[in-house]
KENU-61028 format. One record per residue (C-alpha): chain; z, x, y. Coordinates in Angstrom, 2 decimals, m for minus. Layout:
{rec "A",{Z,X,Y}},
...
# end
This chain:
{rec "A",{0.00,0.00,0.00}},
{rec "A",{m0.95,1.31,3.43}},
{rec "A",{m0.17,m0.34,6.79}},
{rec "A",{m0.73,0.69,10.40}},
{rec "A",{1.90,m0.51,12.88}},
{rec "A",{0.68,m0.62,16.48}},
{rec "A",{3.61,m0.35,18.88}},
{rec "A",{2.75,m0.83,22.58}},
{rec "A",{5.30,0.58,25.07}},
{rec "A",{8.86,m0.61,24.53}},
{rec "A",{8.04,m2.99,21.67}},
{rec "A",{10.67,m1.59,19.31}},
{rec "A",{8.51,0.57,17.07}},
{rec "A",{11.39,2.82,16.00}},
{rec "A",{13.57,m0.24,15.30}},
{rec "A",{10.83,m1.68,13.08}},
{rec "A",{10.53,1.59,11.17}},
{rec "A",{14.30,1.86,10.68}},
{rec "A",{14.27,m1.72,9.38}},
{rec "A",{11.66,m0.62,6.84}},
{rec "A",{13.97,2.21,5.79}},
{rec "A",{16.83,m0.29,5.43}},
{rec "A",{14.69,m2.61,3.30}},
{rec "A",{13.82,0.32,1.05}},
{rec "A",{17.47,1.29,0.65}},
{rec "A",{18.35,m2.34,m0.11}},
{rec "A",{15.79,m2.38,m2.91}},
{rec "A",{17.34,0.77,m4.36}},
{rec "A",{15.03,3.48,m3.03}},
{rec "A",{16.99,6.78,m2.83}},
{rec "A",{17.08,8.30,0.69}},
{rec "A",{15.50,11.54,m0.55}},
{rec "A",{12.47,9.51,m1.72}},
{rec "A",{11.79,8.42,1.87}},
{rec "A",{9.88,10.71,4.24}},
{rec "A",{9.92,9.91,7.97}},
{rec "A",{7.62,12.42,9.65}},
{rec "A",{6.53,12.56,13.25}},
{rec "A",{4.52,14.51,15.78}},
{rec "A",{7.60,15.36,17.88}},
{rec "A",{11.18,16.34,17.15}},
{rec "A",{12.35,13.73,19.68}},
{rec "A",{10.96,10.91,17.53}},
{rec "A",{12.18,12.43,14.26}},
{rec "A",{15.66,13.03,15.71}},
{rec "A",{15.85,9.49,17.08}},
{rec "A",{14.96,8.14,13.64}},
{rec "A",{17.66,10.31,12.03}},
{rec "A",{20.27,9.26,14.59}},
{rec "A",{19.49,5.57,14.26}},
{rec "A",{19.42,5.70,10.47}},
{rec "A",{22.78,7.49,10.47}},
{rec "A",{24.31,4.97,12.87}},
{rec "A",{22.83,1.76,11.48}},
{rec "A",{22.45,2.56,7.80}},
{rec "A",{25.27,5.01,7.23}},
{rec "A",{23.01,7.77,5.86}},
{rec "A",{24.20,11.31,6.46}},
{rec "A",{21.94,14.14,7.59}},
{rec "A",{21.84,15.79,4.15}},
{rec "A",{20.40,12.61,2.63}},
{rec "A",{17.60,12.53,5.22}},
{rec "A",{16.05,15.85,4.20}},
{rec "A",{12.50,14.59,4.91}},
{rec "A",{13.11,13.08,8.35}},
{rec "A",{11.23,15.82,10.22}},
{rec "A",{8.30,16.82,12.34}},
{rec "A",{5.27,17.63,10.24}},
{rec "A",{5.45,21.37,10.79}},
{rec "A",{9.19,21.31,10.05}},
{rec "A",{8.40,19.42,6.83}},
{rec "A",{6.01,22.21,5.89}},
{rec "A",{8.57,24.85,6.94}},
{rec "A",{11.21,23.28,4.68}},
{rec "A",{8.86,22.68,1.76}},
{rec "A",{7.50,26.23,1.77}},
{rec "A",{10.99,27.73,1.91}},
{rec "A",{10.31,29.69,5.09}},
{rec "A",{13.06,31.33,7.12}},
{rec "A",{13.51,31.32,10.88}},
{rec "A",{12.98,35.09,10.97}},
{rec "A",{9.41,34.59,9.75}},
{rec "A",{8.44,32.27,12.62}},
{rec "A",{6.59,33.59,15.69}},
{rec "A",{8.80,33.46,18.78}},
{rec "A",{8.50,34.17,22.48}},
{rec "A",{9.06,37.90,22.09}},
{rec "A",{6.20,38.08,19.58}},
{rec "A",{3.75,36.42,21.96}},
{rec "A",{4.95,38.63,24.80}},
{rec "A",{4.20,41.66,22.62}},
{rec "A",{0.72,40.34,21.75}},
{rec "A",{0.10,39.77,25.46}},
{rec "A",{0.98,43.40,26.11}},
{rec "A",{m1.31,44.60,23.31}},
{rec "A",{m4.35,42.76,24.69}},
{rec "A",{m3.40,43.20,28.35}},
{rec "A",{m3.21,39.46,29.02}},
{rec "A",{0.02,37.50,29.73}},
{rec "A",{0.98,34.72,27.30}},
{rec "A",{3.53,32.85,29.37}},
{rec "A",{3.22,29.32,27.95}},
{rec "A",{2.67,30.42,24.35}},
{rec "A",{5.95,32.32,24.50}},
{rec "A",{7.79,29.18,25.66}},
{rec "A",{6.70,26.87,22.80}},
{rec "A",{9.71,26.28,20.53}},
{rec "A",{10.15,25.10,16.97}},
{rec "A",{11.73,21.94,18.42}},
{rec "A",{8.58,21.04,20.35}},
{rec "A",{6.07,18.60,18.92}},
{rec "A",{3.02,20.52,20.04}},
{rec "A",{1.56,23.21,17.77}},
{rec "A",{0.37,25.38,20.66}},
{rec "A",{0.23,25.44,24.44}},
{rec "A",{m2.63,24.96,26.87}},
{rec "A",{m1.24,27.25,29.56}},
{rec "A",{m2.95,28.51,32.68}},
{rec "A",{m2.59,32.26,32.06}},
{rec "A",{m5.62,34.02,30.55}},
{rec "A",{m3.77,35.01,27.39}},
{rec "A",{m2.64,31.41,26.80}},
{rec "A",{m6.16,30.13,27.35}},
{rec "A",{m7.66,32.46,24.76}},
{rec "A",{m4.86,31.67,22.33}},
{rec "A",{m5.28,27.91,22.77}},
{rec "A",{m9.01,28.20,21.95}},
{rec "A",{m8.20,30.04,18.73}},
{rec "A",{m5.59,27.45,17.75}},
{rec "A",{m7.89,24.59,18.70}},
{rec "A",{m10.55,25.93,16.32}},
{rec "A",{m8.00,26.09,13.51}},
{rec "A",{m6.55,22.58,13.92}},
{rec "A",{m9.96,20.92,14.32}},
{rec "A",{m11.71,22.89,11.56}},
{rec "A",{m14.39,24.12,13.95}},
{rec "A",{m15.58,27.70,14.38}},
{rec "A",{m14.36,29.69,17.36}},
{rec "A",{m18.00,29.84,18.54}},
{rec "A",{m18.14,26.03,18.67}},
{rec "A",{m14.84,25.74,20.51}},
{rec "A",{m15.73,28.55,22.91}},
{rec "A",{m19.04,26.91,23.83}},
{rec "A",{m17.32,23.55,24.36}},
{rec "A",{m14.48,24.84,26.52}},
{rec "A",{m15.81,27.92,28.30}},
{rec "A",{m17.00,25.86,31.26}},
{rec "A",{m13.32,25.10,31.93}},
{rec "A",{m11.85,28.56,31.49}},
{rec "A",{m14.67,31.03,32.26}},
{rec "A",{m13.60,33.28,29.41}},
{rec "A",{m15.44,36.00,27.47}},
{rec "A",{m16.29,35.58,23.81}},
{rec "A",{m15.75,39.26,23.00}},
{rec "A",{m12.23,39.06,24.44}},
{rec "A",{m11.63,35.96,22.30}},
{rec "A",{m12.60,37.93,19.18}},
{rec "A",{m10.28,40.78,20.21}},
{rec "A",{m7.41,38.32,20.71}},
{rec "A",{m8.06,36.80,17.28}},
{rec "A",{m7.98,40.21,15.59}},
{rec "A",{m4.83,41.37,17.40}},
{rec "A",{m2.96,38.17,16.47}},
{rec "A",{m4.05,38.38,12.82}},
{rec "A",{m3.06,42.06,12.60}},
{rec "A",{0.28,41.42,14.30}},
{rec "A",{1.19,38.57,11.94}},
{rec "A",{0.26,40.64,8.88}},
{rec "A",{2.24,43.63,10.15}},
{rec "A",{5.36,41.56,10.94}},
{rec "A",{4.93,39.05,8.08}},
{rec "A",{5.28,36.16,10.52}},
{rec "A",{3.70,32.71,10.80}},
{rec "A",{3.07,30.29,13.64}},
{rec "A",{3.24,26.49,13.53}},
{rec "A",{m0.43,26.11,12.59}},
{rec "A",{0.07,28.57,9.72}},
{rec "A",{2.83,26.32,8.38}},
{rec "A",{0.51,23.33,8.19}},
{rec "A",{m2.36,25.39,6.74}},
{rec "A",{m0.13,26.89,4.05}},
{rec "A",{1.29,23.48,3.17}},
{rec "A",{m2.23,22.08,2.74}},
{rec "A",{m3.30,24.95,0.46}},
{rec "A",{m0.02,25.82,m1.31}},
{rec "A",{2.48,23.03,m0.68}},
{rec "A",{4.06,21.05,m3.47}},
{rec "A",{4.99,17.79,m1.82}},
{rec "A",{8.09,16.06,m3.25}},
{rec "A",{7.45,12.80,m5.08}},
{rec "A",{8.06,10.01,m2.57}},
{rec "A",{8.34,6.26,m2.71}},
{rec "A",{7.84,5.80,1.02}},
{rec "A",{5.97,7.81,3.65}},
{rec "A",{6.39,6.82,7.31}},
{rec "A",{4.20,8.70,9.79}},
{rec "A",{5.42,8.01,13.32}},
{rec "A",{3.47,8.87,16.50}},
{rec "A",{0.44,9.12,14.25}},
{rec "A",{m1.93,8.72,17.20}},
{rec "A",{m1.04,12.29,18.22}},
{rec "A",{m1.87,14.08,14.96}},
{rec "A",{m4.56,16.77,15.03}},
{rec "A",{m7.18,16.83,12.22}},
{rec "A",{m5.26,19.54,10.35}},
{rec "A",{m2.12,17.37,10.32}},
{rec "A",{m4.17,14.44,9.01}},
{rec "A",{m5.33,16.73,6.20}},
{rec "A",{m1.68,17.48,5.46}},
{rec "A",{m0.91,13.77,5.30}},
{rec "A",{m3.98,12.68,3.34}},
{rec "A",{m4.50,15.55,0.90}},
{rec "A",{m0.95,16.50,0.04}},
{rec "A",{1.56,13.83,1.06}},
{rec "A",{m0.29,10.56,0.60}},
{rec "A",{m0.94,10.97,m3.15}},
{rec "A",{2.83,11.44,m3.63}},
{rec "A",{3.85,8.16,m1.96}},
{rec "A",{3.67,4.54,m3.10}},
{rec "A",{4.09,2.82,0.25}},
{rec "A",{2.71,4.35,3.46}},
{rec "A",{3.16,3.31,7.09}},
{rec "A",{1.26,4.81,10.02}},
{rec "A",{2.95,3.94,13.31}},
{rec "A",{1.88,4.59,16.88}},
{rec "A",{m0.22,3.36,19.77}},
{rec "A",{m3.79,4.50,20.34}},
{rec "A",{m3.42,3.69,24.06}},
{rec "A",{m0.75,6.41,24.25}},
{rec "A",{m2.85,9.11,22.58}},
{rec "A",{m2.50,11.87,25.20}},
{rec "A",{m3.15,15.10,23.31}},
{rec "A",{m6.93,15.16,23.22}},
{rec "A",{m6.77,18.70,24.72}},
{rec "A",{m5.10,19.76,21.45}},
{rec "A",{m7.95,18.42,19.32}},
{rec "A",{m6.51,14.96,18.63}},
{rec "A",{m9.14,12.33,17.85}},
{rec "A",{m7.76,8.80,18.30}},
{rec "A",{m10.23,7.48,15.71}},
{rec "A",{m8.23,9.20,12.95}},
{rec "A",{m5.31,6.89,13.74}},
{rec "A",{m7.42,3.79,14.23}},
{rec "A",{m9.07,4.33,10.85}},
{rec "A",{m5.87,5.23,8.99}},
{rec "A",{m5.68,1.91,7.09}},
{rec "A",{m7.33,m1.50,6.85}},
{rec "A",{m4.09,m3.48,7.15}},
{rec "A",{m2.37,m3.50,10.54}},
{rec "A",{0.44,m5.15,12.48}},
{rec "A",{0.84,m5.34,16.28}},
{rec "A",{4.36,m5.55,17.71}},
{rec "A",{4.00,m8.30,20.27}},
{rec "A",{6.85,m8.15,22.80}},
{rec "A",{8.06,m5.29,24.97}},
{rec "A",{11.79,m4.92,25.50}},
{rec "A",{11.18,m2.63,28.50}},
{rec "A",{8.32,m3.63,30.80}},
{rec "A",{8.62,m6.37,33.43}},
{rec "A",{5.53,m8.52,34.00}},
{rec "A",{4.26,m6.77,37.15}},
{rec "A",{4.24,m3.34,35.52}},
{rec "A",{2.86,m4.78,32.27}},
{rec "A",{m0.03,m6.42,34.12}},
{rec "A",{m1.08,m3.26,35.98}},
{rec "A",{m0.77,m1.08,32.88}},
{rec "A",{m2.90,m3.49,30.86}},
{rec "A",{m5.57,m3.57,33.56}},
{rec "A",{m5.70,0.23,33.50}},
{rec "A",{m5.85,0.67,29.74}},
{rec "A",{m8.54,m1.98,29.32}},
{rec "A",{m10.94,0.49,30.95}},
{rec "A",{m10.94,2.44,27.67}},
{rec "A",{m14.17,2.14,25.75}},
{rec "A",{m12.62,2.85,22.36}},
{rec "A",{m9.31,1.20,21.47}},
{rec "A",{m7.56,m1.38,19.34}},
{rec "A",{m7.34,m4.67,21.18}},
{rec "A",{m3.69,m5.76,21.29}},
{rec "A",{m1.94,m8.88,22.54}},
{rec "A",{1.61,m8.11,23.63}},
{rec "A",{3.95,m9.60,26.21}},
{rec "A",{6.33,m8.27,28.88}},
{rec "A",{10.09,m8.30,28.51}},
{rec "A",{10.57,m10.65,31.45}},
{rec "A",{9.02,m11.92,34.64}},
{rec "A",{9.24,m9.88,37.81}},
{rec "A",{9.68,m6.20,38.35}},
{rec "A",{7.64,m4.51,41.05}},
{rec "A",{4.77,m2.11,41.62}},
{rec "A",{5.18,m0.31,44.95}},
{rec "A",{2.65,2.02,46.60}},
{rec "A",{3.60,4.97,48.81}},
{rec "A",{1.62,7.39,50.94}},
{rec "A",{4.06,10.25,50.39}},
{rec "A",{7.04,11.00,48.15}},
{rec "A",{9.18,11.32,51.30}},
{rec "A",{8.57,7.60,51.92}},
{rec "A",{10.53,6.74,48.74}},
{rec "A",{14.26,6.09,49.10}},
{rec "A",{15.85,8.00,46.21}},
{rec "A",{19.44,7.77,47.44}},
{rec "A",{20.52,5.17,44.88}},
{rec "A",{19.56,4.09,41.40}},
{rec "A",{18.16,5.81,38.33}},
{rec "A",{14.82,7.60,38.81}},
{rec "A",{12.29,9.24,36.55}},
{rec "A",{9.75,11.20,38.61}},
{rec "A",{6.56,11.97,36.70}},
{rec "A",{3.87,14.51,37.55}},
{rec "A",{0.61,15.32,35.81}},
{rec "A",{1.20,19.09,35.64}},
{rec "A",{4.07,21.55,35.80}},
{rec "A",{2.80,22.90,39.13}},
{rec "A",{2.97,19.44,40.69}},
{rec "A",{6.43,18.87,39.18}},
{rec "A",{7.57,22.18,40.71}},
{rec "A",{6.38,21.06,44.14}},
{rec "A",{8.36,17.84,43.73}},
{rec "A",{11.45,19.83,42.76}},
{rec "A",{11.14,21.95,45.91}},
{rec "A",{10.76,18.83,48.06}},
{rec "A",{13.85,17.23,46.55}},
{rec "A",{15.85,20.42,47.09}},
{rec "A",{14.87,20.42,50.76}},
{rec "A",{16.10,16.82,50.98}},
{rec "A",{19.44,17.62,49.31}},
{rec "A",{18.98,15.65,46.09}},
{rec "A",{20.61,16.71,42.83}},
{rec "A",{18.25,16.37,39.87}},
{rec "A",{17.46,17.33,36.31}},
{rec "A",{14.14,19.12,35.73}},
{rec "A",{12.77,18.83,32.21}},
{rec "A",{12.80,22.38,30.89}},
{rec "A",{14.88,24.37,33.43}},
{rec "A",{17.65,21.73,33.53}},
{rec "A",{19.95,20.97,36.46}},
{rec "A",{18.83,21.93,39.95}},
{rec "A",{22.23,23.61,40.36}},
{rec "A",{23.58,25.94,37.68}},
{rec "A",{26.13,24.14,35.46}},
{rec "A",{28.41,27.19,35.74}},
{rec "A",{28.35,26.88,39.53}},
{rec "A",{28.95,23.13,39.33}},
{rec "A",{31.92,23.66,37.02}},
{rec "A",{33.17,26.49,39.23}},
{rec "A",{33.17,24.24,42.28}},
{rec "A",{35.00,21.53,40.36}},
{rec "A",{37.65,23.99,39.11}},
{rec "A",{38.20,25.42,42.58}},
{rec "A",{38.49,21.97,44.23}},
{rec "A",{41.06,20.95,41.62}},
{rec "A",{43.03,24.16,42.16}},
{rec "A",{43.02,23.55,45.91}},
{rec "A",{44.64,20.15,45.24}},
{rec "A",{47.36,21.95,43.24}},
{rec "A",{46.08,20.45,39.99}},
{rec "A",{46.29,22.29,36.66}},
{rec "A",{43.25,23.61,34.77}},
{rec "A",{42.84,24.98,31.26}},
{rec "A",{42.34,28.62,30.24}},
{rec "A",{38.88,27.73,28.92}},
{rec "A",{37.85,26.40,32.33}},
{rec "A",{39.25,29.49,34.01}},
{rec "A",{37.40,31.83,31.64}},
{rec "A",{34.07,30.33,32.73}},
{rec "A",{35.27,30.29,36.34}},
{rec "A",{36.06,34.02,36.18}},
{rec "A",{32.39,34.88,35.60}},
{rec "A",{31.25,33.52,38.97}},
{rec "A",{34.10,34.58,41.28}},
{rec "A",{33.08,36.89,44.10}},
{rec "A",{34.31,40.46,43.62}},
{rec "A",{36.09,40.38,47.00}},
{rec "A",{38.30,37.53,45.78}},
{rec "A",{39.80,39.14,42.67}},
{rec "A",{40.52,42.66,41.40}},
{rec "A",{39.12,44.00,38.12}},
{rec "A",{42.53,43.81,36.49}},
{rec "A",{42.94,40.27,37.77}},
{rec "A",{39.56,39.27,36.33}},
{rec "A",{40.62,40.69,32.94}},
{rec "A",{43.84,38.68,33.07}},
{rec "A",{41.87,35.56,33.91}},
{rec "A",{39.86,35.85,30.70}},
{rec "A",{42.93,36.53,28.52}},
{rec "A",{45.27,33.71,29.45}},
{rec "A",{47.61,31.87,27.09}},
{rec "A",{45.37,29.29,25.34}},
{rec "A",{48.27,26.82,25.12}},
{rec "A",{49.16,26.95,28.83}},
{rec "A",{47.72,25.38,31.99}},
{rec "A",{47.55,26.98,35.42}},
{rec "A",{47.51,25.97,39.07}},
{rec "A",{46.50,27.98,42.15}},
{rec "A",{49.96,29.44,42.69}},
{rec "A",{50.01,30.72,39.10}},
{rec "A",{46.66,32.44,39.59}},
{rec "A",{47.64,33.94,42.94}},
{rec "A",{50.69,35.52,41.32}},
{rec "A",{49.23,36.43,37.94}},
{rec "A",{45.60,37.31,38.65}},
{rec "A",{45.82,38.60,42.21}},
{rec "A",{43.51,35.97,43.73}},
{rec "A",{42.93,36.92,47.37}},
{rec "A",{42.43,33.32,48.57}},
{rec "A",{44.37,30.22,49.61}},
{rec "A",{43.89,26.48,49.19}},
{rec "A",{42.11,26.47,52.57}},
{rec "A",{39.40,28.90,51.40}},
{rec "A",{36.06,27.03,51.04}},
{rec "A",{34.35,27.15,47.64}},
{rec "A",{31.37,29.15,48.95}},
{rec "A",{33.73,31.99,49.90}},
{rec "A",{35.12,32.01,46.35}},
{rec "A",{32.11,31.45,44.11}},
{rec "A",{29.22,33.89,43.87}},
{rec "A",{26.18,31.97,45.15}},
{rec "A",{23.30,32.85,47.45}},
{rec "A",{23.15,31.58,51.02}},
{rec "A",{20.19,29.39,50.15}},
{rec "A",{22.05,27.89,47.18}},
{rec "A",{25.11,27.31,49.34}},
{rec "A",{23.03,25.33,51.85}},
{rec "A",{21.51,23.27,49.05}},
{rec "A",{24.84,22.50,47.34}},
{rec "A",{26.37,21.57,50.68}},
{rec "A",{23.48,19.16,51.29}},
{rec "A",{23.95,17.65,47.83}},
{rec "A",{27.64,17.08,48.44}},
{rec "A",{26.93,15.63,51.88}},
{rec "A",{24.53,13.16,50.24}},
{rec "A",{27.46,11.98,48.12}},
{rec "A",{25.87,12.88,44.81}},
{rec "A",{28.16,12.94,41.79}},
{rec "A",{27.75,16.61,40.97}},
{rec "A",{29.45,16.54,37.59}},
{rec "A",{28.40,13.16,36.23}},
{rec "A",{27.14,13.71,32.71}},
{rec "A",{23.86,11.81,33.05}},
{rec "A",{21.35,12.86,35.73}},
{rec "A",{20.49,10.11,38.20}},
{rec "A",{17.13,11.71,39.07}},
{rec "A",{14.94,13.37,36.44}},
{rec "A",{11.68,15.24,37.06}},
{rec "A",{9.18,15.70,34.26}},
{rec "A",{5.53,15.99,33.42}},
{rec "A",{4.11,12.83,31.87}},
{rec "A",{3.63,14.54,28.51}},
{rec "A",{7.25,15.67,28.26}},
{rec "A",{8.57,12.24,29.27}},
{rec "A",{6.73,10.38,26.52}},
{rec "A",{9.23,8.14,24.77}},
{rec "A",{11.55,8.16,27.79}},
{rec "A",{12.23,5.37,30.27}},
{rec "A",{14.13,4.59,33.48}},
{rec "A",{14.87,1.67,35.79}},
{rec "A",{12.68,3.21,38.49}},
{rec "A",{9.67,5.37,37.73}},
{rec "A",{7.96,7.33,40.49}},
{rec "A",{4.49,8.38,39.33}},
{rec "A",{2.47,10.86,41.36}},
{rec "A",{m1.29,10.26,41.12}},
{rec "A",{m2.10,13.85,42.03}},
{rec "A",{m3.97,15.85,39.37}},
{rec "A",{m5.40,19.39,39.17}},
{rec "A",{m8.86,20.97,39.56}},
{rec "A",{m9.00,22.00,35.88}},
{rec "A",{m8.20,18.48,34.69}},
{rec "A",{m10.64,16.74,37.05}},
{rec "A",{m13.39,19.22,36.15}},
{rec "A",{m12.90,18.49,32.47}},
{rec "A",{m13.91,14.87,33.13}},
{rec "A",{m11.86,13.55,30.20}},
{rec "A",{m11.70,10.09,31.76}},
{rec "A",{m10.31,8.32,28.71}},
{rec "A",{m7.65,10.98,28.17}},
{rec "A",{m6.50,10.64,31.78}},
{rec "A",{m6.36,6.85,31.54}},
{rec "A",{m4.10,7.13,28.50}},
{rec "A",{m1.93,9.80,30.14}},
{rec "A",{m1.27,7.79,33.31}},
{rec "A",{m0.82,4.63,31.22}},
{rec "A",{2.03,6.43,29.44}},
{rec "A",{3.52,7.34,32.84}},
{rec "A",{3.34,3.77,34.14}},
{rec "A",{4.91,2.24,31.07}},
{rec "A",{8.17,4.21,31.33}},
{rec "A",{9.44,1.75,33.99}},
{rec "A",{12.11,m0.82,33.16}},
{rec "A",{12.25,m2.40,36.64}},
{rec "A",{10.09,m0.79,39.33}},
{rec "A",{7.03,1.43,39.26}},
{rec "A",{6.45,3.49,42.42}},
{rec "A",{2.98,5.02,42.78}},
{rec "A",{2.49,7.93,45.19}},
{rec "A",{m1.01,8.60,46.50}},
{rec "A",{m2.50,12.08,46.31}},
{rec "A",{m3.44,13.99,49.46}},
{rec "A",{m5.84,16.28,47.55}},
{rec "A",{m9.31,15.66,46.14}},
{rec "A",{m7.88,15.89,42.64}},
{rec "A",{m6.33,12.60,41.73}},
{rec "A",{m6.21,9.79,39.22}},
{rec "A",{m8.09,6.81,40.60}},
{rec "A",{m6.48,3.41,40.04}},
# end
């Protein structure tokens, strides 16, 4: 039995899949006979967490709830030491004389198999990986993509040879190697159920893994996803592989996220696609709002939960700089908080000490790392990191014990080691009344690709794009990408016009 489950944004796809797992357990299927594989770790982890919470299955019983390349990693018995890491790609970049910045940043936890970075080394590497996952020759891929990158075929061949030699010399594998080895050598466990989530984002090589090795081992197979959210065409994904996965299909018909105004606009946009599965699905409720802005500075971000989405990392970086200038505290997908957590905790510790409150030795140990040298002696700093773990301390204790050269009237920026620019920013944040140490960020900044699966009450979507993307003229890919961005909104969608010639046209 094979079924495709189409899950438009917010329609409870993961809930439906967990219900399938529960039905299988109820009929007596052992947990280790169920495989729940996905394109991204985020989806696989969410499935594991929900199964653990709702069904009472522990992590050891869910050995096949994994990303596809992690499934291959586990099945082949590979070790972490054998996996290519950032330092390896940095070394290859040195050997060929081309930086590999983005390739070095791709982690085992990421869903993508390789990066499409902007540095020359990353561009050559992505062409080589693209040839492997699509089954095309490097000549074919080079001729297709060279108009975008203006690369040299001889350099591509050199890069290929250097990478092959390096992996043989170090006995290491990358994520594509894992899938290739699983297809040729893997011995898939016998399964009763195979669930393939986010199947719209699988590259041809991953479909080979599913069809040739895993599918013959399973009795009941579910392919879940949404062709309208297929946003990895640059990685060789062909949405037709998902659309043709099975003859039987189900469409989840009601979103639990999108209000009617956002739902209507998103549907109008995605209907421009020439090749898609027609789906009838309904909004969560009436209302919501779609608001247009000329500039991001026109948007009032002082209250509420916000997810700010940009098409590229460069655009997201510009947004981050703008928000810093305005004194907003935010979380940037990748780098994290806009203020170092150690600095945030240091400020909190110092403010509590100034109020004559007591703090723990653990808090003080972290605090000791960021105190200015003029505030404490070397011997005092040593004492601060070797306090009685059972005791608590106030400012008077520290003044006597650790020789702190400050009083309760000393401002935090004269105690904590921060730059003048950072001091101005933190002061602005505090003046804005932001809750510096609240656990959940009120404002998040992300690229659209990294925010897939996320949501927020208010989504601010920048329509600016980049010259490389607009030159590529992948109209359908861009429609799907911005559709994903729009459909993260639970209440309001704010659209910010682009001031450049490179934009997504609505």
